[in-house]
C-alpha positions as CSV (number, residue, x, y, z in Angstrom):
1,M,0.0,0.3,0.2
2,G,2.7,2.4,1.1
3,S,4.6,1.2,-2.4
4,A,1.4,2.3,-4.6
5,S,1.1,5.6,-2.5
6,A,5.0,6.4,-3.0
7,N,4.4,5.6,-6.6
8,T,1.7,7.8,-7.4
9,R,3.0,10.5,-5.5
10,D,6.3,10.3,-7.9
11,E,4.0,10.1,-11.0
12,S,1.9,13.3,-9.9
13,S,5.2,15.1,-8.8
14,E,6.8,14.0,-12.4
15,E,3.7,15.2,-14.5
16,L,3.7,18.5,-12.6
17,S,7.4,19.0,-13.0
18,A,7.6,18.3,-16.9
19,T,4.6,21.2,-17.3
20,L,7.4,23.7,-16.0
21,S,9.5,23.3,-19.3
22,T,8.5,24.8,-22.6
23,A,11.1,22.3,-24.5
24,P,9.3,20.5,-27.3
25,V,9.1,16.6,-26.2
26,N,10.5,14.4,-29.1
27,D,8.2,11.6,-29.4
28,L,9.2,8.3,-31.3
29,P,6.2,6.2,-33.1
30,P,4.7,3.4,-31.6
31,E,7.3,0.1,-32.2
32,G,6.4,-1.6,-35.6
33,M,4.6,1.5,-37.2
34,R,5.8,2.4,-40.5
35,I,6.3,5.8,-40.8
36,G,7.2,6.4,-44.4
37,V,9.2,8.9,-46.1
38,T,7.7,11.9,-44.2
39,G,7.6,10.4,-41.0
40,W,11.7,9.6,-41.4
41,L,12.2,13.5,-42.5
42,R,10.4,14.7,-39.6
43,W,12.2,12.4,-37.2
44,M,15.5,13.4,-38.7
45,W,14.7,17.0,-38.6
46,R,13.7,16.6,-34.9
47,Q,17.3,14.7,-34.0
48,L,19.2,17.6,-35.8
49,T,17.1,20.2,-33.7
50,S,17.6,18.9,-30.8
51,M,20.0,20.3,-28.2
52,R,21.8,17.4,-27.7
53,T,22.6,17.7,-31.4
54,A,23.5,21.2,-31.1
55,L,26.0,20.5,-28.3
56,L,27.9,18.2,-30.2
57,L,27.9,20.0,-33.5
58,L,29.5,22.9,-31.5
59,F,32.1,20.4,-30.0
60,L,32.8,19.2,-33.2
61,L,33.4,22.9,-34.3
62,A,35.9,23.7,-31.8
63,L,37.3,20.4,-32.6
64,A,37.4,21.2,-36.3
65,S,39.2,24.6,-35.3
66,I,42.2,23.2,-33.8
67,P,44.4,22.3,-37.2
68,G,43.4,26.4,-38.4
69,S,45.2,27.4,-35.3
70,V,48.1,24.7,-35.4
71,L,49.0,24.6,-39.2
72,P,49.8,27.3,-41.3
73,Q,47.0,29.0,-43.1
74,R,47.0,30.0,-47.1
75,P,45.0,33.1,-46.6
76,V,47.4,34.2,-43.7
77,D,50.8,33.2,-44.9
78,P,50.9,31.3,-48.3
79,G,54.7,31.0,-47.9
80,K,54.9,29.1,-44.4
81,V,52.1,26.8,-46.2
82,N,54.7,26.2,-49.6
83,Q,57.5,25.4,-47.0
84,Y,55.4,22.9,-44.8
85,L,54.8,21.2,-48.0
86,A,58.5,21.4,-49.1
87,D,59.5,20.0,-45.2
88,N,56.7,17.4,-45.2
89,P,55.8,16.2,-48.9
90,G,53.9,13.2,-47.5
91,L,52.1,14.5,-44.2
92,G,51.6,18.0,-46.0
93,A,50.0,16.5,-49.0
94,F,48.0,14.5,-46.8
95,F,46.8,17.6,-44.9
96,N,46.1,19.6,-48.4
97,S,44.0,16.9,-49.1
98,L,41.7,17.5,-46.3
99,G,42.0,21.3,-46.5
100,L,43.7,21.7,-43.5
101,F,45.7,24.7,-44.9
102,N,42.3,26.9,-45.2
103,V,40.0,25.0,-42.7
104,F,38.0,27.9,-42.4
105,A,36.7,27.5,-45.9
106,A,36.9,23.8,-46.4
107,P,33.5,22.3,-47.3
108,W,33.5,20.1,-44.2
109,Y,34.0,22.9,-41.9
110,V,31.5,24.8,-43.6
111,A,29.0,22.1,-43.4
112,V,29.4,21.5,-39.3
113,Y,28.9,25.3,-39.3
114,L,25.6,25.7,-41.5
115,L,24.5,22.5,-39.3
116,L,25.1,23.9,-36.0
117,V,23.3,27.2,-37.0
118,I,20.2,25.0,-38.5
119,S,20.3,23.0,-35.2
120,L,20.3,25.9,-32.9
121,A,17.4,27.7,-35.1
122,G,15.4,24.9,-35.1
123,C,15.9,24.3,-31.2
124,I,14.9,28.2,-30.6
125,I,11.9,29.1,-32.6
126,P,9.8,26.4,-31.0
127,R,10.9,26.7,-28.0
128,T,10.5,30.6,-28.1
129,R,6.7,30.0,-29.4
130,L,5.8,27.8,-26.7
131,H,7.7,30.0,-23.9
132,W,5.5,33.0,-25.1
133,K,2.4,31.2,-24.9
134,A,3.5,30.1,-21.2
135,M,4.1,33.5,-20.2
136,R,0.6,34.7,-21.3
137,A,-1.3,31.4,-19.8
138,Q,-2.4,31.2,-16.5
139,P,-0.6,29.5,-13.7
140,P,-1.9,25.7,-13.5
141,R,-4.8,24.2,-11.5
142,A,-3.9,23.2,-8.0
143,P,-3.4,19.1,-8.1
144,S,-6.0,17.2,-6.2
145,R,-3.6,16.0,-3.6
146,L,-1.4,18.3,-2.3
147,T,0.4,16.7,0.3
148,R,1.9,14.2,-2.2
149,L,4.0,16.7,-4.0
150,P,7.8,16.6,-2.4
151,E,7.4,19.9,-0.4
152,S,4.0,20.1,1.4
153,E,2.5,21.1,4.7
154,A,-1.2,20.9,5.8
155,W,-2.9,22.0,9.3
156,Q,-6.5,22.4,10.7
157,T,-7.2,26.0,11.4
158,S,-9.1,26.6,14.8
159,A,-13.0,27.5,14.7
160,D,-12.3,31.3,15.3
161,A,-10.0,31.6,12.3
162,P,-10.8,33.6,9.4
163,A,-13.1,32.5,6.5
164,P,-12.0,30.4,3.9
165,Q,-12.6,33.1,1.5
166,E,-10.5,35.7,3.7
167,I,-7.8,33.2,3.8
168,L,-7.8,32.9,0.1
169,D,-7.7,36.7,-0.3
170,A,-5.0,37.2,1.7
171,T,-2.8,34.7,0.7
172,A,-3.4,36.1,-3.1
173,E,-2.3,39.5,-2.2
174,Q,0.6,38.5,-0.5
175,L,1.7,36.4,-3.3
176,R,1.3,39.4,-5.8
177,S,3.3,41.6,-3.3
178,R,6.1,39.3,-3.9
179,R,6.1,39.2,-7.9
180,W,4.3,35.9,-8.2
181,R,1.7,35.6,-10.8
182,V,-1.6,34.4,-9.3
183,R,-4.7,32.4,-10.1
184,R,-7.4,31.8,-8.0
185,E,-10.3,29.5,-7.6
186,E,-13.1,31.2,-5.8
187,F,-14.4,29.2,-2.3
188,D,-17.7,27.2,-3.4
189,G,-18.5,26.3,0.1
190,T,-16.4,23.7,0.2
191,T,-13.1,24.4,-1.2
192,G,-11.1,26.8,-2.9
193,W,-7.6,27.5,-4.1
194,V,-4.5,29.7,-5.0
195,S,-2.2,29.1,-7.8
196,A,1.2,31.1,-8.4
197,E,4.0,30.7,-10.2
198,K,7.7,32.7,-10.8
199,G,10.6,32.5,-12.5
200,Y,9.7,32.6,-16.4
201,L,12.8,35.0,-16.6
202,R,14.8,31.5,-16.1
203,E,13.5,30.3,-19.8
204,T,14.0,33.7,-21.0
205,G,17.4,33.6,-20.1
206,N,18.0,30.4,-21.7
207,L,16.3,31.4,-24.7
208,L,18.4,34.8,-24.5
209,F,21.7,32.7,-24.2
210,H,21.1,30.4,-27.1
211,I,19.6,33.7,-29.8
212,A,22.7,35.2,-28.5
213,L,25.3,32.2,-29.3
214,L,23.1,32.0,-32.6
215,V,23.6,35.8,-33.4
216,L,27.5,35.3,-32.8
217,L,28.0,32.2,-35.0
218,F,26.3,35.0,-37.9
219,A,28.7,37.6,-36.6
220,V,31.8,35.5,-36.8
221,A,30.8,34.3,-40.0
222,I,30.0,37.8,-41.3
223,G,33.3,38.9,-40.3
224,G,35.4,35.7,-41.5
225,M,33.9,36.4,-44.9
226,F,34.0,40.0,-45.2
227,S,36.5,41.5,-43.1
228,W,40.3,42.5,-43.5
229,R,43.3,43.6,-41.5
230,G,46.8,44.8,-42.3
231,Q,49.8,46.5,-40.9
232,A,51.5,49.3,-42.3
233,I,55.0,51.3,-41.1
234,V,54.7,55.0,-41.7
235,I,57.7,57.4,-41.4
236,E,56.8,61.0,-40.5
237,G,56.3,62.9,-43.6
238,E,55.1,60.0,-46.0
239,S,51.7,59.0,-46.6
240,F,49.8,55.7,-46.8
241,T,47.2,55.0,-49.3
242,D,44.6,51.8,-48.8
243,T,46.0,49.5,-51.4
244,I,47.4,45.8,-50.8
245,T,50.9,47.3,-52.0
246,Q,50.9,49.5,-49.2
247,Y,50.7,47.1,-46.2
248,D,53.9,45.2,-44.6
249,S,51.3,42.6,-43.8
250,F,48.0,41.6,-44.8
251,K,45.1,39.0,-44.5
252,S,41.6,39.1,-45.1
253,G,38.4,37.0,-45.2
254,Q,37.3,34.5,-48.2
255,Q,34.9,37.1,-49.9
256,V,37.2,40.2,-49.9
257,N,38.5,41.6,-53.1
258,V,41.8,43.1,-52.4
259,G,41.5,45.4,-55.4
260,E,38.4,47.5,-54.0
261,L,39.5,48.4,-50.8
262,P,38.4,51.5,-49.6
263,P,40.3,54.6,-51.3
264,F,41.5,56.7,-48.2
265,S,44.7,57.7,-47.5
266,F,46.6,59.6,-44.5
267,T,49.8,61.3,-44.0
268,L,51.8,61.2,-40.8
269,N,52.7,64.6,-40.1
270,D,54.2,63.9,-36.9
271,F,55.0,61.9,-34.1
272,R,55.3,62.1,-30.3
273,A,56.3,59.9,-27.8
274,N,56.8,61.0,-24.0
275,F,58.8,58.7,-21.5
276,Q,59.1,58.9,-17.7
277,E,62.4,60.4,-17.1
278,G,63.2,59.1,-13.5
279,G,62.1,57.0,-10.4
280,Q,62.0,53.3,-10.5
281,Q,59.6,53.5,-13.7
282,A,62.4,55.7,-15.9
283,G,61.6,54.9,-19.5
284,A,58.3,53.7,-19.1
285,P,56.0,55.0,-22.0
286,R,53.4,57.7,-20.9
287,A,51.8,59.1,-24.2
288,F,52.0,58.4,-27.9
289,E,50.5,60.8,-30.3
290,A,50.4,60.7,-33.8
291,D,49.1,63.9,-36.1
292,V,47.8,62.7,-39.5
293,T,45.8,64.5,-42.3
294,Y,43.3,61.9,-44.1
295,R,41.2,61.8,-47.2
296,N,38.3,59.7,-47.3
297,E,38.8,59.3,-50.9
298,P,41.2,60.9,-53.7
299,G,40.3,64.6,-54.4
300,A,38.5,64.8,-50.7
301,T,39.0,68.0,-48.8
302,P,41.6,66.7,-46.1
303,E,40.9,66.4,-42.3
304,Q,43.0,66.7,-39.5
305,Q,43.4,64.2,-36.6
306,T,45.6,63.1,-33.9
307,V,45.8,59.3,-33.2
308,Q,46.3,58.0,-29.6
309,V,46.1,54.5,-28.3
310,N,42.9,54.2,-27.6
311,T,41.7,57.0,-30.5
312,P,42.0,55.1,-33.7
313,L,41.5,56.9,-36.9
314,E,38.0,55.9,-38.3
315,V,37.7,56.3,-41.9
316,D,35.2,54.7,-44.5
317,G,34.5,51.8,-42.5
318,A,38.1,51.1,-41.4
319,K,39.9,52.0,-38.0
320,A,43.5,52.7,-37.9
321,F,44.8,51.9,-34.4
322,L,48.5,53.2,-33.4
323,V,50.1,50.0,-32.0
324,G,53.8,50.6,-32.1
325,H,56.6,53.2,-33.4
326,G,60.1,53.4,-33.5
327,Y,63.1,55.4,-35.2
328,A,64.0,55.8,-38.7
329,P,67.9,57.4,-39.2
330,V,68.0,59.4,-42.2
331,I,71.4,57.5,-44.0
332,Q,73.0,59.4,-47.4
333,V,75.5,57.3,-49.2
334,K,77.4,58.5,-52.0
335,D,79.5,56.5,-54.3
336,A,82.8,57.4,-55.7
337,K,82.1,59.8,-58.0
338,G,80.1,61.9,-55.2
339,Q,76.7,61.0,-56.9
340,V,73.8,59.9,-54.1
341,I,73.2,56.4,-54.6
342,Y,71.2,56.5,-51.4
343,D,69.2,59.3,-49.2
344,A,66.2,57.9,-47.4
345,A,64.8,57.5,-43.9
346,T,65.1,53.8,-42.9
347,V,63.4,51.8,-40.5
348,F,65.0,50.2,-37.9
349,L,63.5,47.5,-35.4
350,P,63.9,47.9,-31.7
351,I,65.4,45.0,-30.1
352,D,64.8,46.1,-26.6
353,G,62.8,48.5,-24.3
354,N,65.3,51.1,-24.7
355,F,64.9,51.0,-28.3
356,T,68.3,50.0,-29.5
357,S,67.3,49.1,-33.0
358,N,68.6,47.1,-35.9
359,G,68.3,47.9,-39.6
360,V,69.6,47.3,-43.2
361,I,70.6,49.9,-45.9
362,K,70.8,47.7,-49.6
363,M,72.0,49.3,-52.8
364,P,71.8,46.6,-55.6
365,D,72.5,49.2,-58.1
366,N,76.1,50.6,-57.5
367,N,79.0,48.5,-58.7
368,P,80.0,46.9,-56.6
369,Q,77.0,46.2,-54.9
370,L,76.8,47.6,-51.4
371,A,74.9,46.9,-48.2
372,M,75.1,48.0,-44.1
373,Q,74.0,46.2,-41.3
374,A,73.6,49.1,-38.6
375,I,72.5,49.7,-34.9
376,F,71.0,53.0,-33.8
377,T,71.0,54.1,-30.2
378,P,68.7,56.7,-29.2
379,T,70.6,57.3,-25.9
380,T,73.8,55.7,-26.6
381,A,76.2,53.9,-24.2
382,L,79.3,51.8,-24.8
383,D,80.8,49.0,-23.6
384,A,82.9,46.0,-23.5
385,T,80.3,43.9,-22.3
386,H,77.1,45.0,-24.4
387,G,78.5,47.1,-27.1
388,P,76.8,49.6,-28.3
389,H,73.1,50.1,-26.6
390,S,70.7,52.1,-25.5
391,T,69.9,53.5,-21.8
392,F,66.6,55.7,-22.7
393,P,64.2,55.3,-25.1
394,A,63.9,59.3,-26.2
395,A,66.6,60.3,-28.7
396,N,69.0,62.3,-26.0
397,D,72.2,61.1,-27.8
398,P,71.5,59.4,-30.9
399,A,74.4,57.2,-32.6
400,V,74.6,54.9,-35.5
401,F,77.1,52.3,-35.8
402,L,77.3,50.9,-39.2
403,S,79.0,47.9,-40.8
404,A,79.5,48.0,-44.4
405,W,79.3,45.0,-46.9
406,K,80.5,44.6,-50.7
407,G,79.8,41.9,-53.2
408,N,76.7,40.2,-54.3
409,L,73.5,41.0,-52.7
410,G,71.5,38.1,-54.1
411,L,68.6,40.0,-54.9
412,D,69.4,39.1,-58.8
413,N,67.9,35.5,-58.7
414,G,64.5,36.0,-58.2
415,V,64.1,35.1,-54.6
416,P,62.6,37.7,-52.3
417,Q,64.5,38.9,-49.5
418,S,63.3,40.7,-46.0
419,V,64.3,44.1,-45.8
420,Y,65.7,44.0,-42.5
421,K,67.8,40.9,-43.1
422,L,71.0,40.9,-44.9
423,D,72.7,37.3,-46.1
424,T,76.5,38.0,-45.8
425,S,77.3,34.8,-47.0
426,K,78.7,36.1,-50.3
427,L,79.9,39.6,-49.4
428,T,83.0,41.3,-48.3
429,K,82.9,43.6,-44.8
430,V,84.6,46.9,-45.6
431,G,84.8,48.1,-42.2
432,L,82.9,49.5,-39.0
433,K,81.9,53.0,-37.9
434,G,80.0,54.9,-35.3
435,L,78.6,58.0,-36.6
436,R,76.5,61.0,-34.8
437,P,74.1,63.0,-36.6
438,G,75.9,65.4,-39.0
439,E,79.1,63.0,-39.3
440,T,80.5,61.4,-42.1
441,W,82.1,58.0,-42.9
442,T,84.3,57.9,-46.1
443,L,84.7,54.2,-47.1
444,P,87.6,52.4,-47.9
445,D,89.0,51.2,-51.0
446,G,87.5,54.5,-52.7
447,L,83.9,53.2,-52.5
448,G,82.1,56.6,-51.6
449,S,80.7,57.8,-48.1
450,V,78.2,57.5,-45.6
451,T,76.7,60.3,-43.7
452,F,74.2,60.3,-41.0
453,T,72.0,63.3,-41.7
454,G,69.5,63.1,-38.8
455,I,66.6,61.1,-37.1
456,K,62.9,60.6,-37.9
457,Q,60.3,58.6,-36.1
458,Y,57.7,56.0,-37.5
459,A,54.4,55.0,-36.5
460,T,52.9,51.5,-36.9
461,F,49.2,51.6,-37.5
462,D,46.7,48.4,-37.3
463,I,44.1,49.0,-39.8
464,A,41.5,46.8,-39.9
465,H,37.8,46.6,-41.2
466,D,35.3,44.0,-39.4
467,P,31.7,44.5,-40.3
468,G,30.7,41.3,-37.5
469,K,32.8,42.8,-34.5
470,E,30.0,45.4,-32.9
471,A,27.0,42.3,-33.5
472,A,29.8,39.7,-31.6
473,L,30.3,41.8,-28.7
474,I,26.7,42.8,-28.3
475,A,25.9,39.0,-28.7
476,A,28.4,37.9,-26.4
477,V,27.1,40.5,-23.8
478,L,23.5,39.1,-24.1
479,A,24.8,35.6,-24.1
480,I,26.4,36.3,-20.7
481,L,23.1,37.8,-19.4
482,G,20.9,35.2,-20.8
483,L,23.3,32.5,-18.8
484,S,23.1,34.3,-15.9
485,L,19.4,34.5,-15.8
486,S,18.9,31.0,-16.4
487,L,21.4,29.7,-13.7
488,F,20.5,32.3,-11.0
489,I,16.9,32.4,-11.3
490,P,14.6,29.3,-10.2
491,R,11.7,28.2,-11.7
492,R,8.6,27.5,-8.8
493,R,5.0,27.1,-8.0
494,V,3.0,27.1,-5.1
495,W,-0.5,26.4,-4.4
496,V,-2.9,27.1,-1.1
497,R,-5.9,25.3,-1.1
498,V,-8.6,26.0,2.2
499,S,-11.2,23.0,2.4
500,T,-14.1,22.7,4.8
501,N,-16.1,19.8,5.5
502,A,-19.6,20.3,6.3
503,S,-20.0,18.0,9.1
504,D,-17.0,19.7,10.9
505,S,-17.4,23.2,12.3
506,E,-13.9,23.3,13.9
507,G,-12.4,25.7,11.4
508,S,-10.9,24.6,7.8
509,T,-8.1,22.6,6.2
510,V,-5.3,24.5,4.9
511,E,-2.9,22.9,2.4
512,V,0.2,24.3,1.3
513,A,2.8,22.8,-1.6
514,G,5.2,23.8,-3.9
515,L,7.4,22.4,-6.8
516,S,10.5,23.3,-8.8
517,R,12.1,21.9,-11.9
518,T,15.5,22.8,-10.4
519,D,17.0,24.0,-7.3
520,E,15.1,21.8,-5.0
521,A,17.6,22.8,-2.3
522,G,15.7,26.3,-2.3
523,L,12.4,25.4,-2.7
524,R,11.9,24.2,1.1
525,P,12.8,27.7,2.2
526,A,10.2,29.2,-0.2
527,V,7.4,26.7,0.8
528,D,8.5,27.6,4.6
529,E,8.3,31.4,4.1
530,L,4.6,30.8,2.3
531,V,3.5,28.6,5.1
532,E,4.6,31.4,7.6
533,S,2.4,34.0,5.9
534,V,-0.6,31.8,5.2
535,R,-0.4,31.1,9.3
536,S,-0.3,34.5,10.5
537,V,-3.8,34.7,8.5
538,A,-5.0,31.3,9.5
539,P,-3.2,29.9,12.3
540,P,-3.2,26.3,13.4
541,T,-4.8,24.5,16.1
542,A,-2.7,23.9,19.2
543,A,-2.4,20.1,18.4
544,D,-1.5,20.4,14.8
545,D,1.0,23.3,15.7
546,H,2.7,20.4,17.8
547,E,2.0,17.6,15.8
548,G,3.4,19.3,12.3
549,S,2.2,18.4,9.0
550,P,0.7,15.1,7.7
551,N,3.9,14.3,5.3
552,G,6.5,15.0,8.2
553,N,7.8,18.0,6.8
């Protein structure tokens, strides 16, 4: 008998708990029933649009993205891909056949991505419709046996307790004041009840999280197809035009036509860098500013702007961020006849925090071909341990230390070389010399002369166009908000029933019960709070107050 009662109680609890969810139920046809082609398609659609499948596809997408982070990718660095294929001919050919050198454009990756989007959309749309109906519907009727629910309590009121209708009215008012949605069944002379529900925002947050995830997937896809980013070094007094040849490095999405980049341009008029002069943080950067003149298109009216670290130049849908800087010593080289064969500001790359910098100058048109390796020191120091180096990043005492070479630079064989490196395997060293601004070094063997004429600064700009970035940011914020709502807001229902027996004139029977699909630990305090408020209106008899509730709670 006790087992049958427990089973009935569990079935009642499970039936009521199931009504708390707005997720669609995936019913399978009875065993042995022929469902036909339409039925199989419907079954496959339900499998695809289940949350379990969506989670599996999300895991597969993350797994498929790993090769794109580990292996070189053609859109980013085709040279590294070719080098990998040359170094690993067997494995490289296998990876290439799978599309692992262009993962994010591979058909199998796009298929997983599209299936994930379809699966999420198929999960979200019916759940949103059901949740909308649930929010507009009234709380459910009170179950016939409240004391069989997991958390319940019942007592007998005293003969002088308020009338059942007054108890129900007071209970409904208290629940409304606590932001519960309330439904009432008026007392009909025998029984009456109040049903209340709260926590709809839990399912709202769950849906918001999944909708935001879907938007995030769309934003990432749009960014992956239509975004582009490149870096360019611009020396003071020189200009940058948004064409592919002006970038030092560039990568773009699959749908970007590099021949149709926005036609803006800008000139770096002046660059200023301030560093802390003393104290424990001497040399620490304090401010970077770049004064530029820009045009939206050729022939447009020029405009001025000061670009700072957190204040990019925004023009024609692109943003130019100031991400670095350095020095460009101005070196003039003359041949044996006194003709100028090189006269330009040359970018030197810093190798430490005090901007000790390395640079290379190549003169392939001279006979013989000449080249120079150089070290630039903004605030010069020289010792036997470190050699020439800088002790402060500002150009307080600049100098350049040159190593001259002659011979074959290897530029005539068609193999590209880095402008920042010099292959000295086929060169002969001519000599070494340190120069201050304005000083001239006469090269040995009548090769000409080198003059350190001055110093300019350069700025490194990261120029990007990402049409999906704002949408992705908003979606990420909404996803966090939705996840917080779904984790911290419990979904609960409570009922209060008041009933009387015509043959009993000593008061009414009050039953209070609650149900929660999640957060069972927090349900009992909520029921106790409701019991306390109802008892303040309809106190139990002395015997009931001493014995406790029928179910032992």
